[in-house]
C-alpha positions as CSV (number, residue, x, y, z in Angstrom):
1,M,-49.8,21.3,4.8
2,K,-46.9,21.6,2.1
3,P,-44.4,24.3,1.9
4,T,-44.8,27.2,0.1
5,P,-41.6,27.7,-1.7
6,E,-42.2,31.7,-2.2
7,R,-42.4,32.3,1.3
8,P,-39.5,32.8,4.1
9,A,-39.0,29.6,6.3
10,I,-37.8,30.4,10.0
11,G,-34.4,29.2,10.8
12,I,-33.3,28.5,14.2
13,D,-29.9,27.1,15.4
14,L,-30.1,26.1,18.8
15,G,-26.6,25.3,20.3
16,G,-25.4,24.7,23.8
17,T,-23.8,27.9,24.0
18,N,-25.7,30.3,21.4
19,L,-29.3,30.6,19.7
20,R,-29.6,31.8,16.4
21,S,-33.0,32.6,14.3
22,G,-34.0,34.5,11.5
23,L,-36.3,34.4,8.5
24,V,-34.7,32.6,5.6
25,F,-36.0,33.1,2.0
26,P,-35.5,31.1,-1.2
27,D,-32.4,32.7,-2.2
28,G,-30.7,32.5,1.0
29,R,-31.3,36.3,1.9
30,I,-31.8,36.2,5.5
31,E,-34.0,38.7,8.0
32,Q,-34.8,39.5,11.6
33,L,-31.3,37.9,12.4
34,T,-30.5,37.1,16.0
35,R,-28.3,35.7,18.2
36,E,-28.5,35.2,21.9
37,E,-27.5,33.0,24.5
38,T,-29.2,29.7,25.1
39,P,-31.0,29.7,28.2
40,K,-29.0,28.5,31.1
41,D,-32.2,27.4,32.6
42,R,-32.9,24.2,30.3
43,E,-36.4,24.3,31.2
44,R,-36.3,28.2,29.7
45,I,-35.5,26.3,25.9
46,F,-39.0,25.4,24.5
47,P,-40.5,28.9,25.7
48,R,-37.9,30.8,24.1
49,L,-38.3,28.6,20.9
50,Q,-42.0,29.2,20.9
51,E,-41.8,33.0,21.6
52,I,-39.0,33.2,18.5
53,I,-41.7,31.2,16.3
54,D,-44.5,33.2,17.2
55,T,-42.5,36.7,16.8
56,L,-41.3,35.5,13.3
57,S,-44.3,33.8,11.9
58,A,-46.3,36.8,13.3
59,R,-44.3,39.2,10.8
60,E,-45.5,37.4,7.8
61,P,-46.8,33.6,6.7
62,V,-43.8,31.4,6.8
63,A,-43.9,28.2,4.7
64,A,-42.0,25.7,7.2
65,V,-39.8,25.9,10.7
66,G,-36.0,24.3,10.8
67,I,-34.3,23.8,14.0
68,A,-30.9,22.9,14.0
69,V,-29.5,20.8,17.2
70,P,-26.4,19.6,18.6
71,G,-27.2,15.6,19.1
72,A,-28.6,12.7,17.5
73,V,-32.2,13.1,15.8
74,E,-34.6,10.7,14.7
75,G,-37.7,12.4,13.2
76,D,-38.3,14.8,15.7
77,M,-36.7,13.1,18.4
78,V,-33.7,14.1,19.8
79,T,-31.0,13.2,22.1
80,S,-28.6,15.7,23.1
81,N,-26.2,15.9,26.1
82,N,-25.3,19.9,25.6
83,L,-29.3,20.4,26.2
84,G,-29.7,17.9,28.3
85,W,-32.4,16.1,26.4
86,Q,-33.1,12.3,26.2
87,G,-35.4,10.8,23.6
88,I,-37.4,14.7,23.5
89,H,-39.9,14.9,20.9
90,V,-39.7,18.6,19.7
91,A,-42.8,18.8,17.7
92,E,-45.1,17.9,20.7
93,R,-43.4,21.1,22.4
94,L,-43.8,23.8,19.8
95,R,-46.9,24.9,18.2
96,T,-45.7,26.1,14.2
97,N,-49.5,27.5,13.2
98,D,-49.4,24.3,10.7
99,A,-46.4,25.4,9.2
100,P,-44.2,21.9,8.7
101,L,-41.3,21.6,11.5
102,V,-38.2,19.6,10.8
103,V,-35.2,19.0,13.3
104,E,-32.2,18.3,12.4
105,N,-28.2,17.3,13.6
106,D,-26.5,21.0,13.7
107,M,-23.7,19.9,11.4
108,S,-25.8,18.2,9.2
109,A,-28.2,21.5,8.5
110,A,-25.0,23.3,8.4
111,A,-23.8,21.1,5.7
112,A,-27.1,21.7,4.2
113,G,-26.8,25.6,4.3
114,E,-22.7,25.5,2.9
115,H,-24.3,22.9,-0.2
116,C,-27.3,25.7,-1.0
117,F,-25.5,28.9,-0.6
118,G,-21.9,28.4,0.7
119,A,-18.6,26.8,-0.3
120,G,-20.1,23.4,-1.4
121,K,-22.9,25.3,-3.8
122,G,-22.5,23.0,-6.9
123,C,-21.1,19.8,-5.5
124,N,-23.0,16.9,-5.3
125,N,-20.7,15.3,-2.9
126,M,-19.1,17.2,-0.3
127,I,-18.5,17.3,3.6
128,L,-18.5,20.1,6.0
129,L,-16.1,19.6,8.9
130,T,-16.3,21.8,11.9
131,I,-13.0,21.7,13.9
132,S,-13.6,23.7,17.3
133,T,-14.1,22.3,21.1
134,G,-14.6,18.8,19.4
135,I,-15.0,17.5,15.5
136,G,-18.1,16.7,13.7
137,A,-19.6,16.6,10.3
138,G,-22.4,17.2,7.9
139,I,-21.7,14.8,4.7
140,I,-23.6,14.9,1.8
141,I,-23.5,12.4,-1.2
142,G,-25.1,12.2,-4.4
143,G,-26.7,15.7,-3.3
144,K,-28.7,14.2,-0.3
145,L,-27.7,14.4,3.0
146,Q,-26.6,11.2,4.8
147,T,-27.9,10.9,8.3
148,G,-27.8,7.2,8.9
149,A,-30.0,4.9,10.9
150,H,-29.7,6.7,14.0
151,G,-28.7,10.6,13.0
152,V,-25.0,10.0,14.2
153,A,-23.9,9.8,10.9
154,G,-21.6,12.7,11.1
155,E,-19.8,11.6,14.6
156,V,-16.4,11.5,12.7
157,G,-14.4,13.0,15.9
158,H,-15.2,9.8,17.3
159,H,-13.1,7.5,14.8
160,V,-10.4,5.6,16.8
161,V,-6.9,6.8,15.2
162,N,-5.0,5.3,18.0
163,L,-6.1,2.3,20.6
164,N,-3.2,3.4,23.3
165,G,-4.3,7.4,22.7
166,L,-5.9,9.5,25.2
167,L,-9.6,8.9,27.1
168,C,-12.3,10.7,25.5
169,G,-15.5,11.8,26.8
170,C,-17.1,9.1,24.5
171,G,-15.5,6.9,26.9
172,R,-12.9,5.3,24.2
173,R,-9.5,5.7,23.9
174,G,-7.7,7.4,20.9
175,C,-10.6,9.2,19.0
176,W,-9.6,11.5,16.2
177,E,-10.6,15.0,18.0
178,M,-8.4,13.8,21.1
179,I,-5.2,14.9,18.9
180,A,-6.7,17.0,16.2
181,S,-9.6,19.5,17.7
182,G,-9.0,23.1,19.1
183,T,-9.0,21.5,22.4
184,A,-6.0,18.8,21.5
185,H,-4.1,21.8,20.3
186,K,-4.6,24.1,23.1
187,R,-3.5,21.0,25.3
188,R,-0.2,20.8,23.1
189,V,0.4,24.5,23.7
190,R,-0.3,24.7,27.8
191,E,2.2,21.5,27.7
192,A,5.0,23.2,25.6
193,F,4.5,26.5,27.5
194,R,4.9,24.5,30.8
195,D,8.2,23.0,29.2
196,G,9.4,26.0,28.8
197,T,9.6,26.6,25.2
198,W,9.1,30.3,25.4
199,P,11.3,31.1,28.4
200,N,10.7,34.7,27.5
201,L,7.0,34.4,28.1
202,T,5.8,35.1,31.6
203,D,2.3,33.9,30.7
204,E,0.8,30.9,29.3
205,P,0.4,31.6,25.4
206,S,-3.4,31.6,24.0
207,V,-4.2,29.4,20.6
208,A,-4.8,32.8,19.1
209,D,-1.3,34.0,20.4
210,V,0.4,30.8,19.1
211,T,-1.0,31.6,15.8
212,R,0.2,35.0,15.8
213,M,3.4,34.0,16.6
214,A,3.5,31.2,14.0
215,E,2.5,34.0,11.2
216,G,5.7,35.9,12.7
217,G,8.1,33.2,12.3
218,D,8.0,31.6,15.8
219,K,9.6,28.1,15.2
220,A,8.2,26.5,18.1
221,A,4.9,27.8,17.2
222,I,5.0,26.8,13.6
223,A,6.0,23.2,14.9
224,L,2.8,23.1,17.1
225,L,0.6,24.3,14.1
226,K,2.3,21.9,11.5
227,R,1.4,18.7,14.0
228,T,-1.8,19.8,14.4
229,G,-2.4,20.4,11.0
230,R,-1.0,16.6,9.9
231,Y,-3.5,15.2,12.6
232,I,-6.2,17.0,10.9
233,G,-5.1,15.9,7.5
234,I,-4.7,12.3,8.4
235,G,-7.9,12.4,9.4
236,L,-9.3,14.2,6.3
237,A,-7.5,11.5,4.4
238,N,-9.7,9.0,5.8
239,L,-12.7,11.0,5.0
240,V,-11.6,11.0,1.3
241,N,-11.4,7.5,1.3
242,L,-14.7,7.0,2.5
243,Y,-16.7,9.3,0.8
244,D,-14.6,10.4,-2.2
245,P,-16.1,13.9,-1.6
246,D,-15.7,17.0,-4.6
247,V,-15.0,19.1,-1.7
248,I,-14.5,19.3,2.3
249,V,-15.4,22.6,3.6
250,L,-13.8,23.7,7.1
251,T,-15.8,25.6,10.0
252,G,-15.2,25.8,13.6
253,G,-13.7,28.7,15.7
254,F,-10.2,26.9,15.4
255,A,-10.2,26.1,11.9
256,R,-11.6,29.8,10.8
257,N,-8.9,31.1,13.4
258,T,-6.2,29.3,12.1
259,W,-6.6,28.8,8.4
260,N,-4.5,31.0,6.9
261,I,-1.3,29.3,8.7
262,L,-3.0,25.5,9.0
263,H,-4.4,24.9,5.6
264,K,-1.2,24.0,4.1
265,Y,-0.2,21.6,6.4
266,M,-3.7,19.9,6.2
267,E,-3.6,19.8,2.4
268,A,-0.1,18.1,2.6
269,E,-0.8,15.3,4.7
270,M,-4.0,14.9,3.3
271,D,-2.7,14.6,-0.4
272,E,0.1,12.7,1.2
273,Q,-2.4,10.0,2.8
274,A,-5.5,10.3,0.5
275,L,-6.1,7.5,-2.7
276,T,-6.7,10.7,-4.8
277,A,-5.6,14.0,-4.9
278,S,-8.5,15.8,-6.4
279,V,-10.3,16.7,-3.6
280,N,-10.8,20.4,-2.6
281,L,-10.2,21.8,1.1
282,A,-12.1,25.0,1.5
283,L,-12.8,27.5,4.1
284,T,-16.7,28.0,5.2
285,E,-18.4,31.1,3.2
286,L,-21.5,31.4,5.5
287,G,-19.5,31.2,8.8
288,D,-22.3,31.0,11.8
289,N,-25.2,31.2,9.5
290,A,-24.7,27.8,7.7
291,G,-27.0,26.2,10.4
292,L,-30.0,28.1,10.1
293,L,-29.7,28.5,6.6
294,G,-29.4,24.6,6.3
295,A,-32.2,24.1,8.7
296,A,-34.7,26.8,7.4
297,T,-33.8,24.9,3.5
298,L,-34.2,21.3,4.8
299,A,-37.8,22.4,6.5
300,R,-38.6,23.8,3.1
301,R,-38.0,20.5,1.6
302,V,-37.1,21.8,-1.9
303,E,-34.0,20.9,-3.7
304,C,-31.0,23.3,-3.5
305,S,-30.6,25.4,-7.5
């Protein structure tokens, strides 16, 4: 059964922590948007997904079902540490009443969402980069989503920038996300506090506290953000040199919460290190809805206007 362009598609963004879903119309409008916690009992995930599909499908006929997941995706087979899935065939676990089912990596889906409806609209070459607990990307070249041979094309946080760097959870040393993620920045804040950087503070400041302090002119806070911004900018320059995008769209909690003060440091380092200075750096326009919008759009298998 081919997707019907005029009908809405079901978009589901299944994260390790949160589960978002809704009916997505061809113009990007979302209805019946819901957000809930992903079931902690992983055996409950597929029953809950089925409930969502059944509930939304009962409201009106749908063209397709798109699901974004954190992990490697080959066809409908997913391997995800966050979900505890190893080679799970999603289509075998769900009923969609003959509507096509498409499963995609969450970063790739979010990139498709921004490409069609957000900060990357009209750009044939773009990268969506999330900076939060870790770093990941969705890559669109020539208007086409690039997923690679094994579904891991966007794992840019694990390109090595220092062979003698910190040990990463992937088992290697010196991965980019070990110095440039929100987690890395938080570690540096903790170290600065323990070293007596802010003797007037009795409690360790949060990342948000340090951002507010920097906005207020605190020199130590500014230095920490500048350092993180430079580390991010080095990786951004690498992405520019590899993919030559028109725009890099940033998302993720850390990127969004620090954008006002951090972007100038990222841009300065990127401009210095990249082979071209004609790449725009932009903040997400869709926020947390990018994944479900992209998943639904990819499931419809129609080109963005």
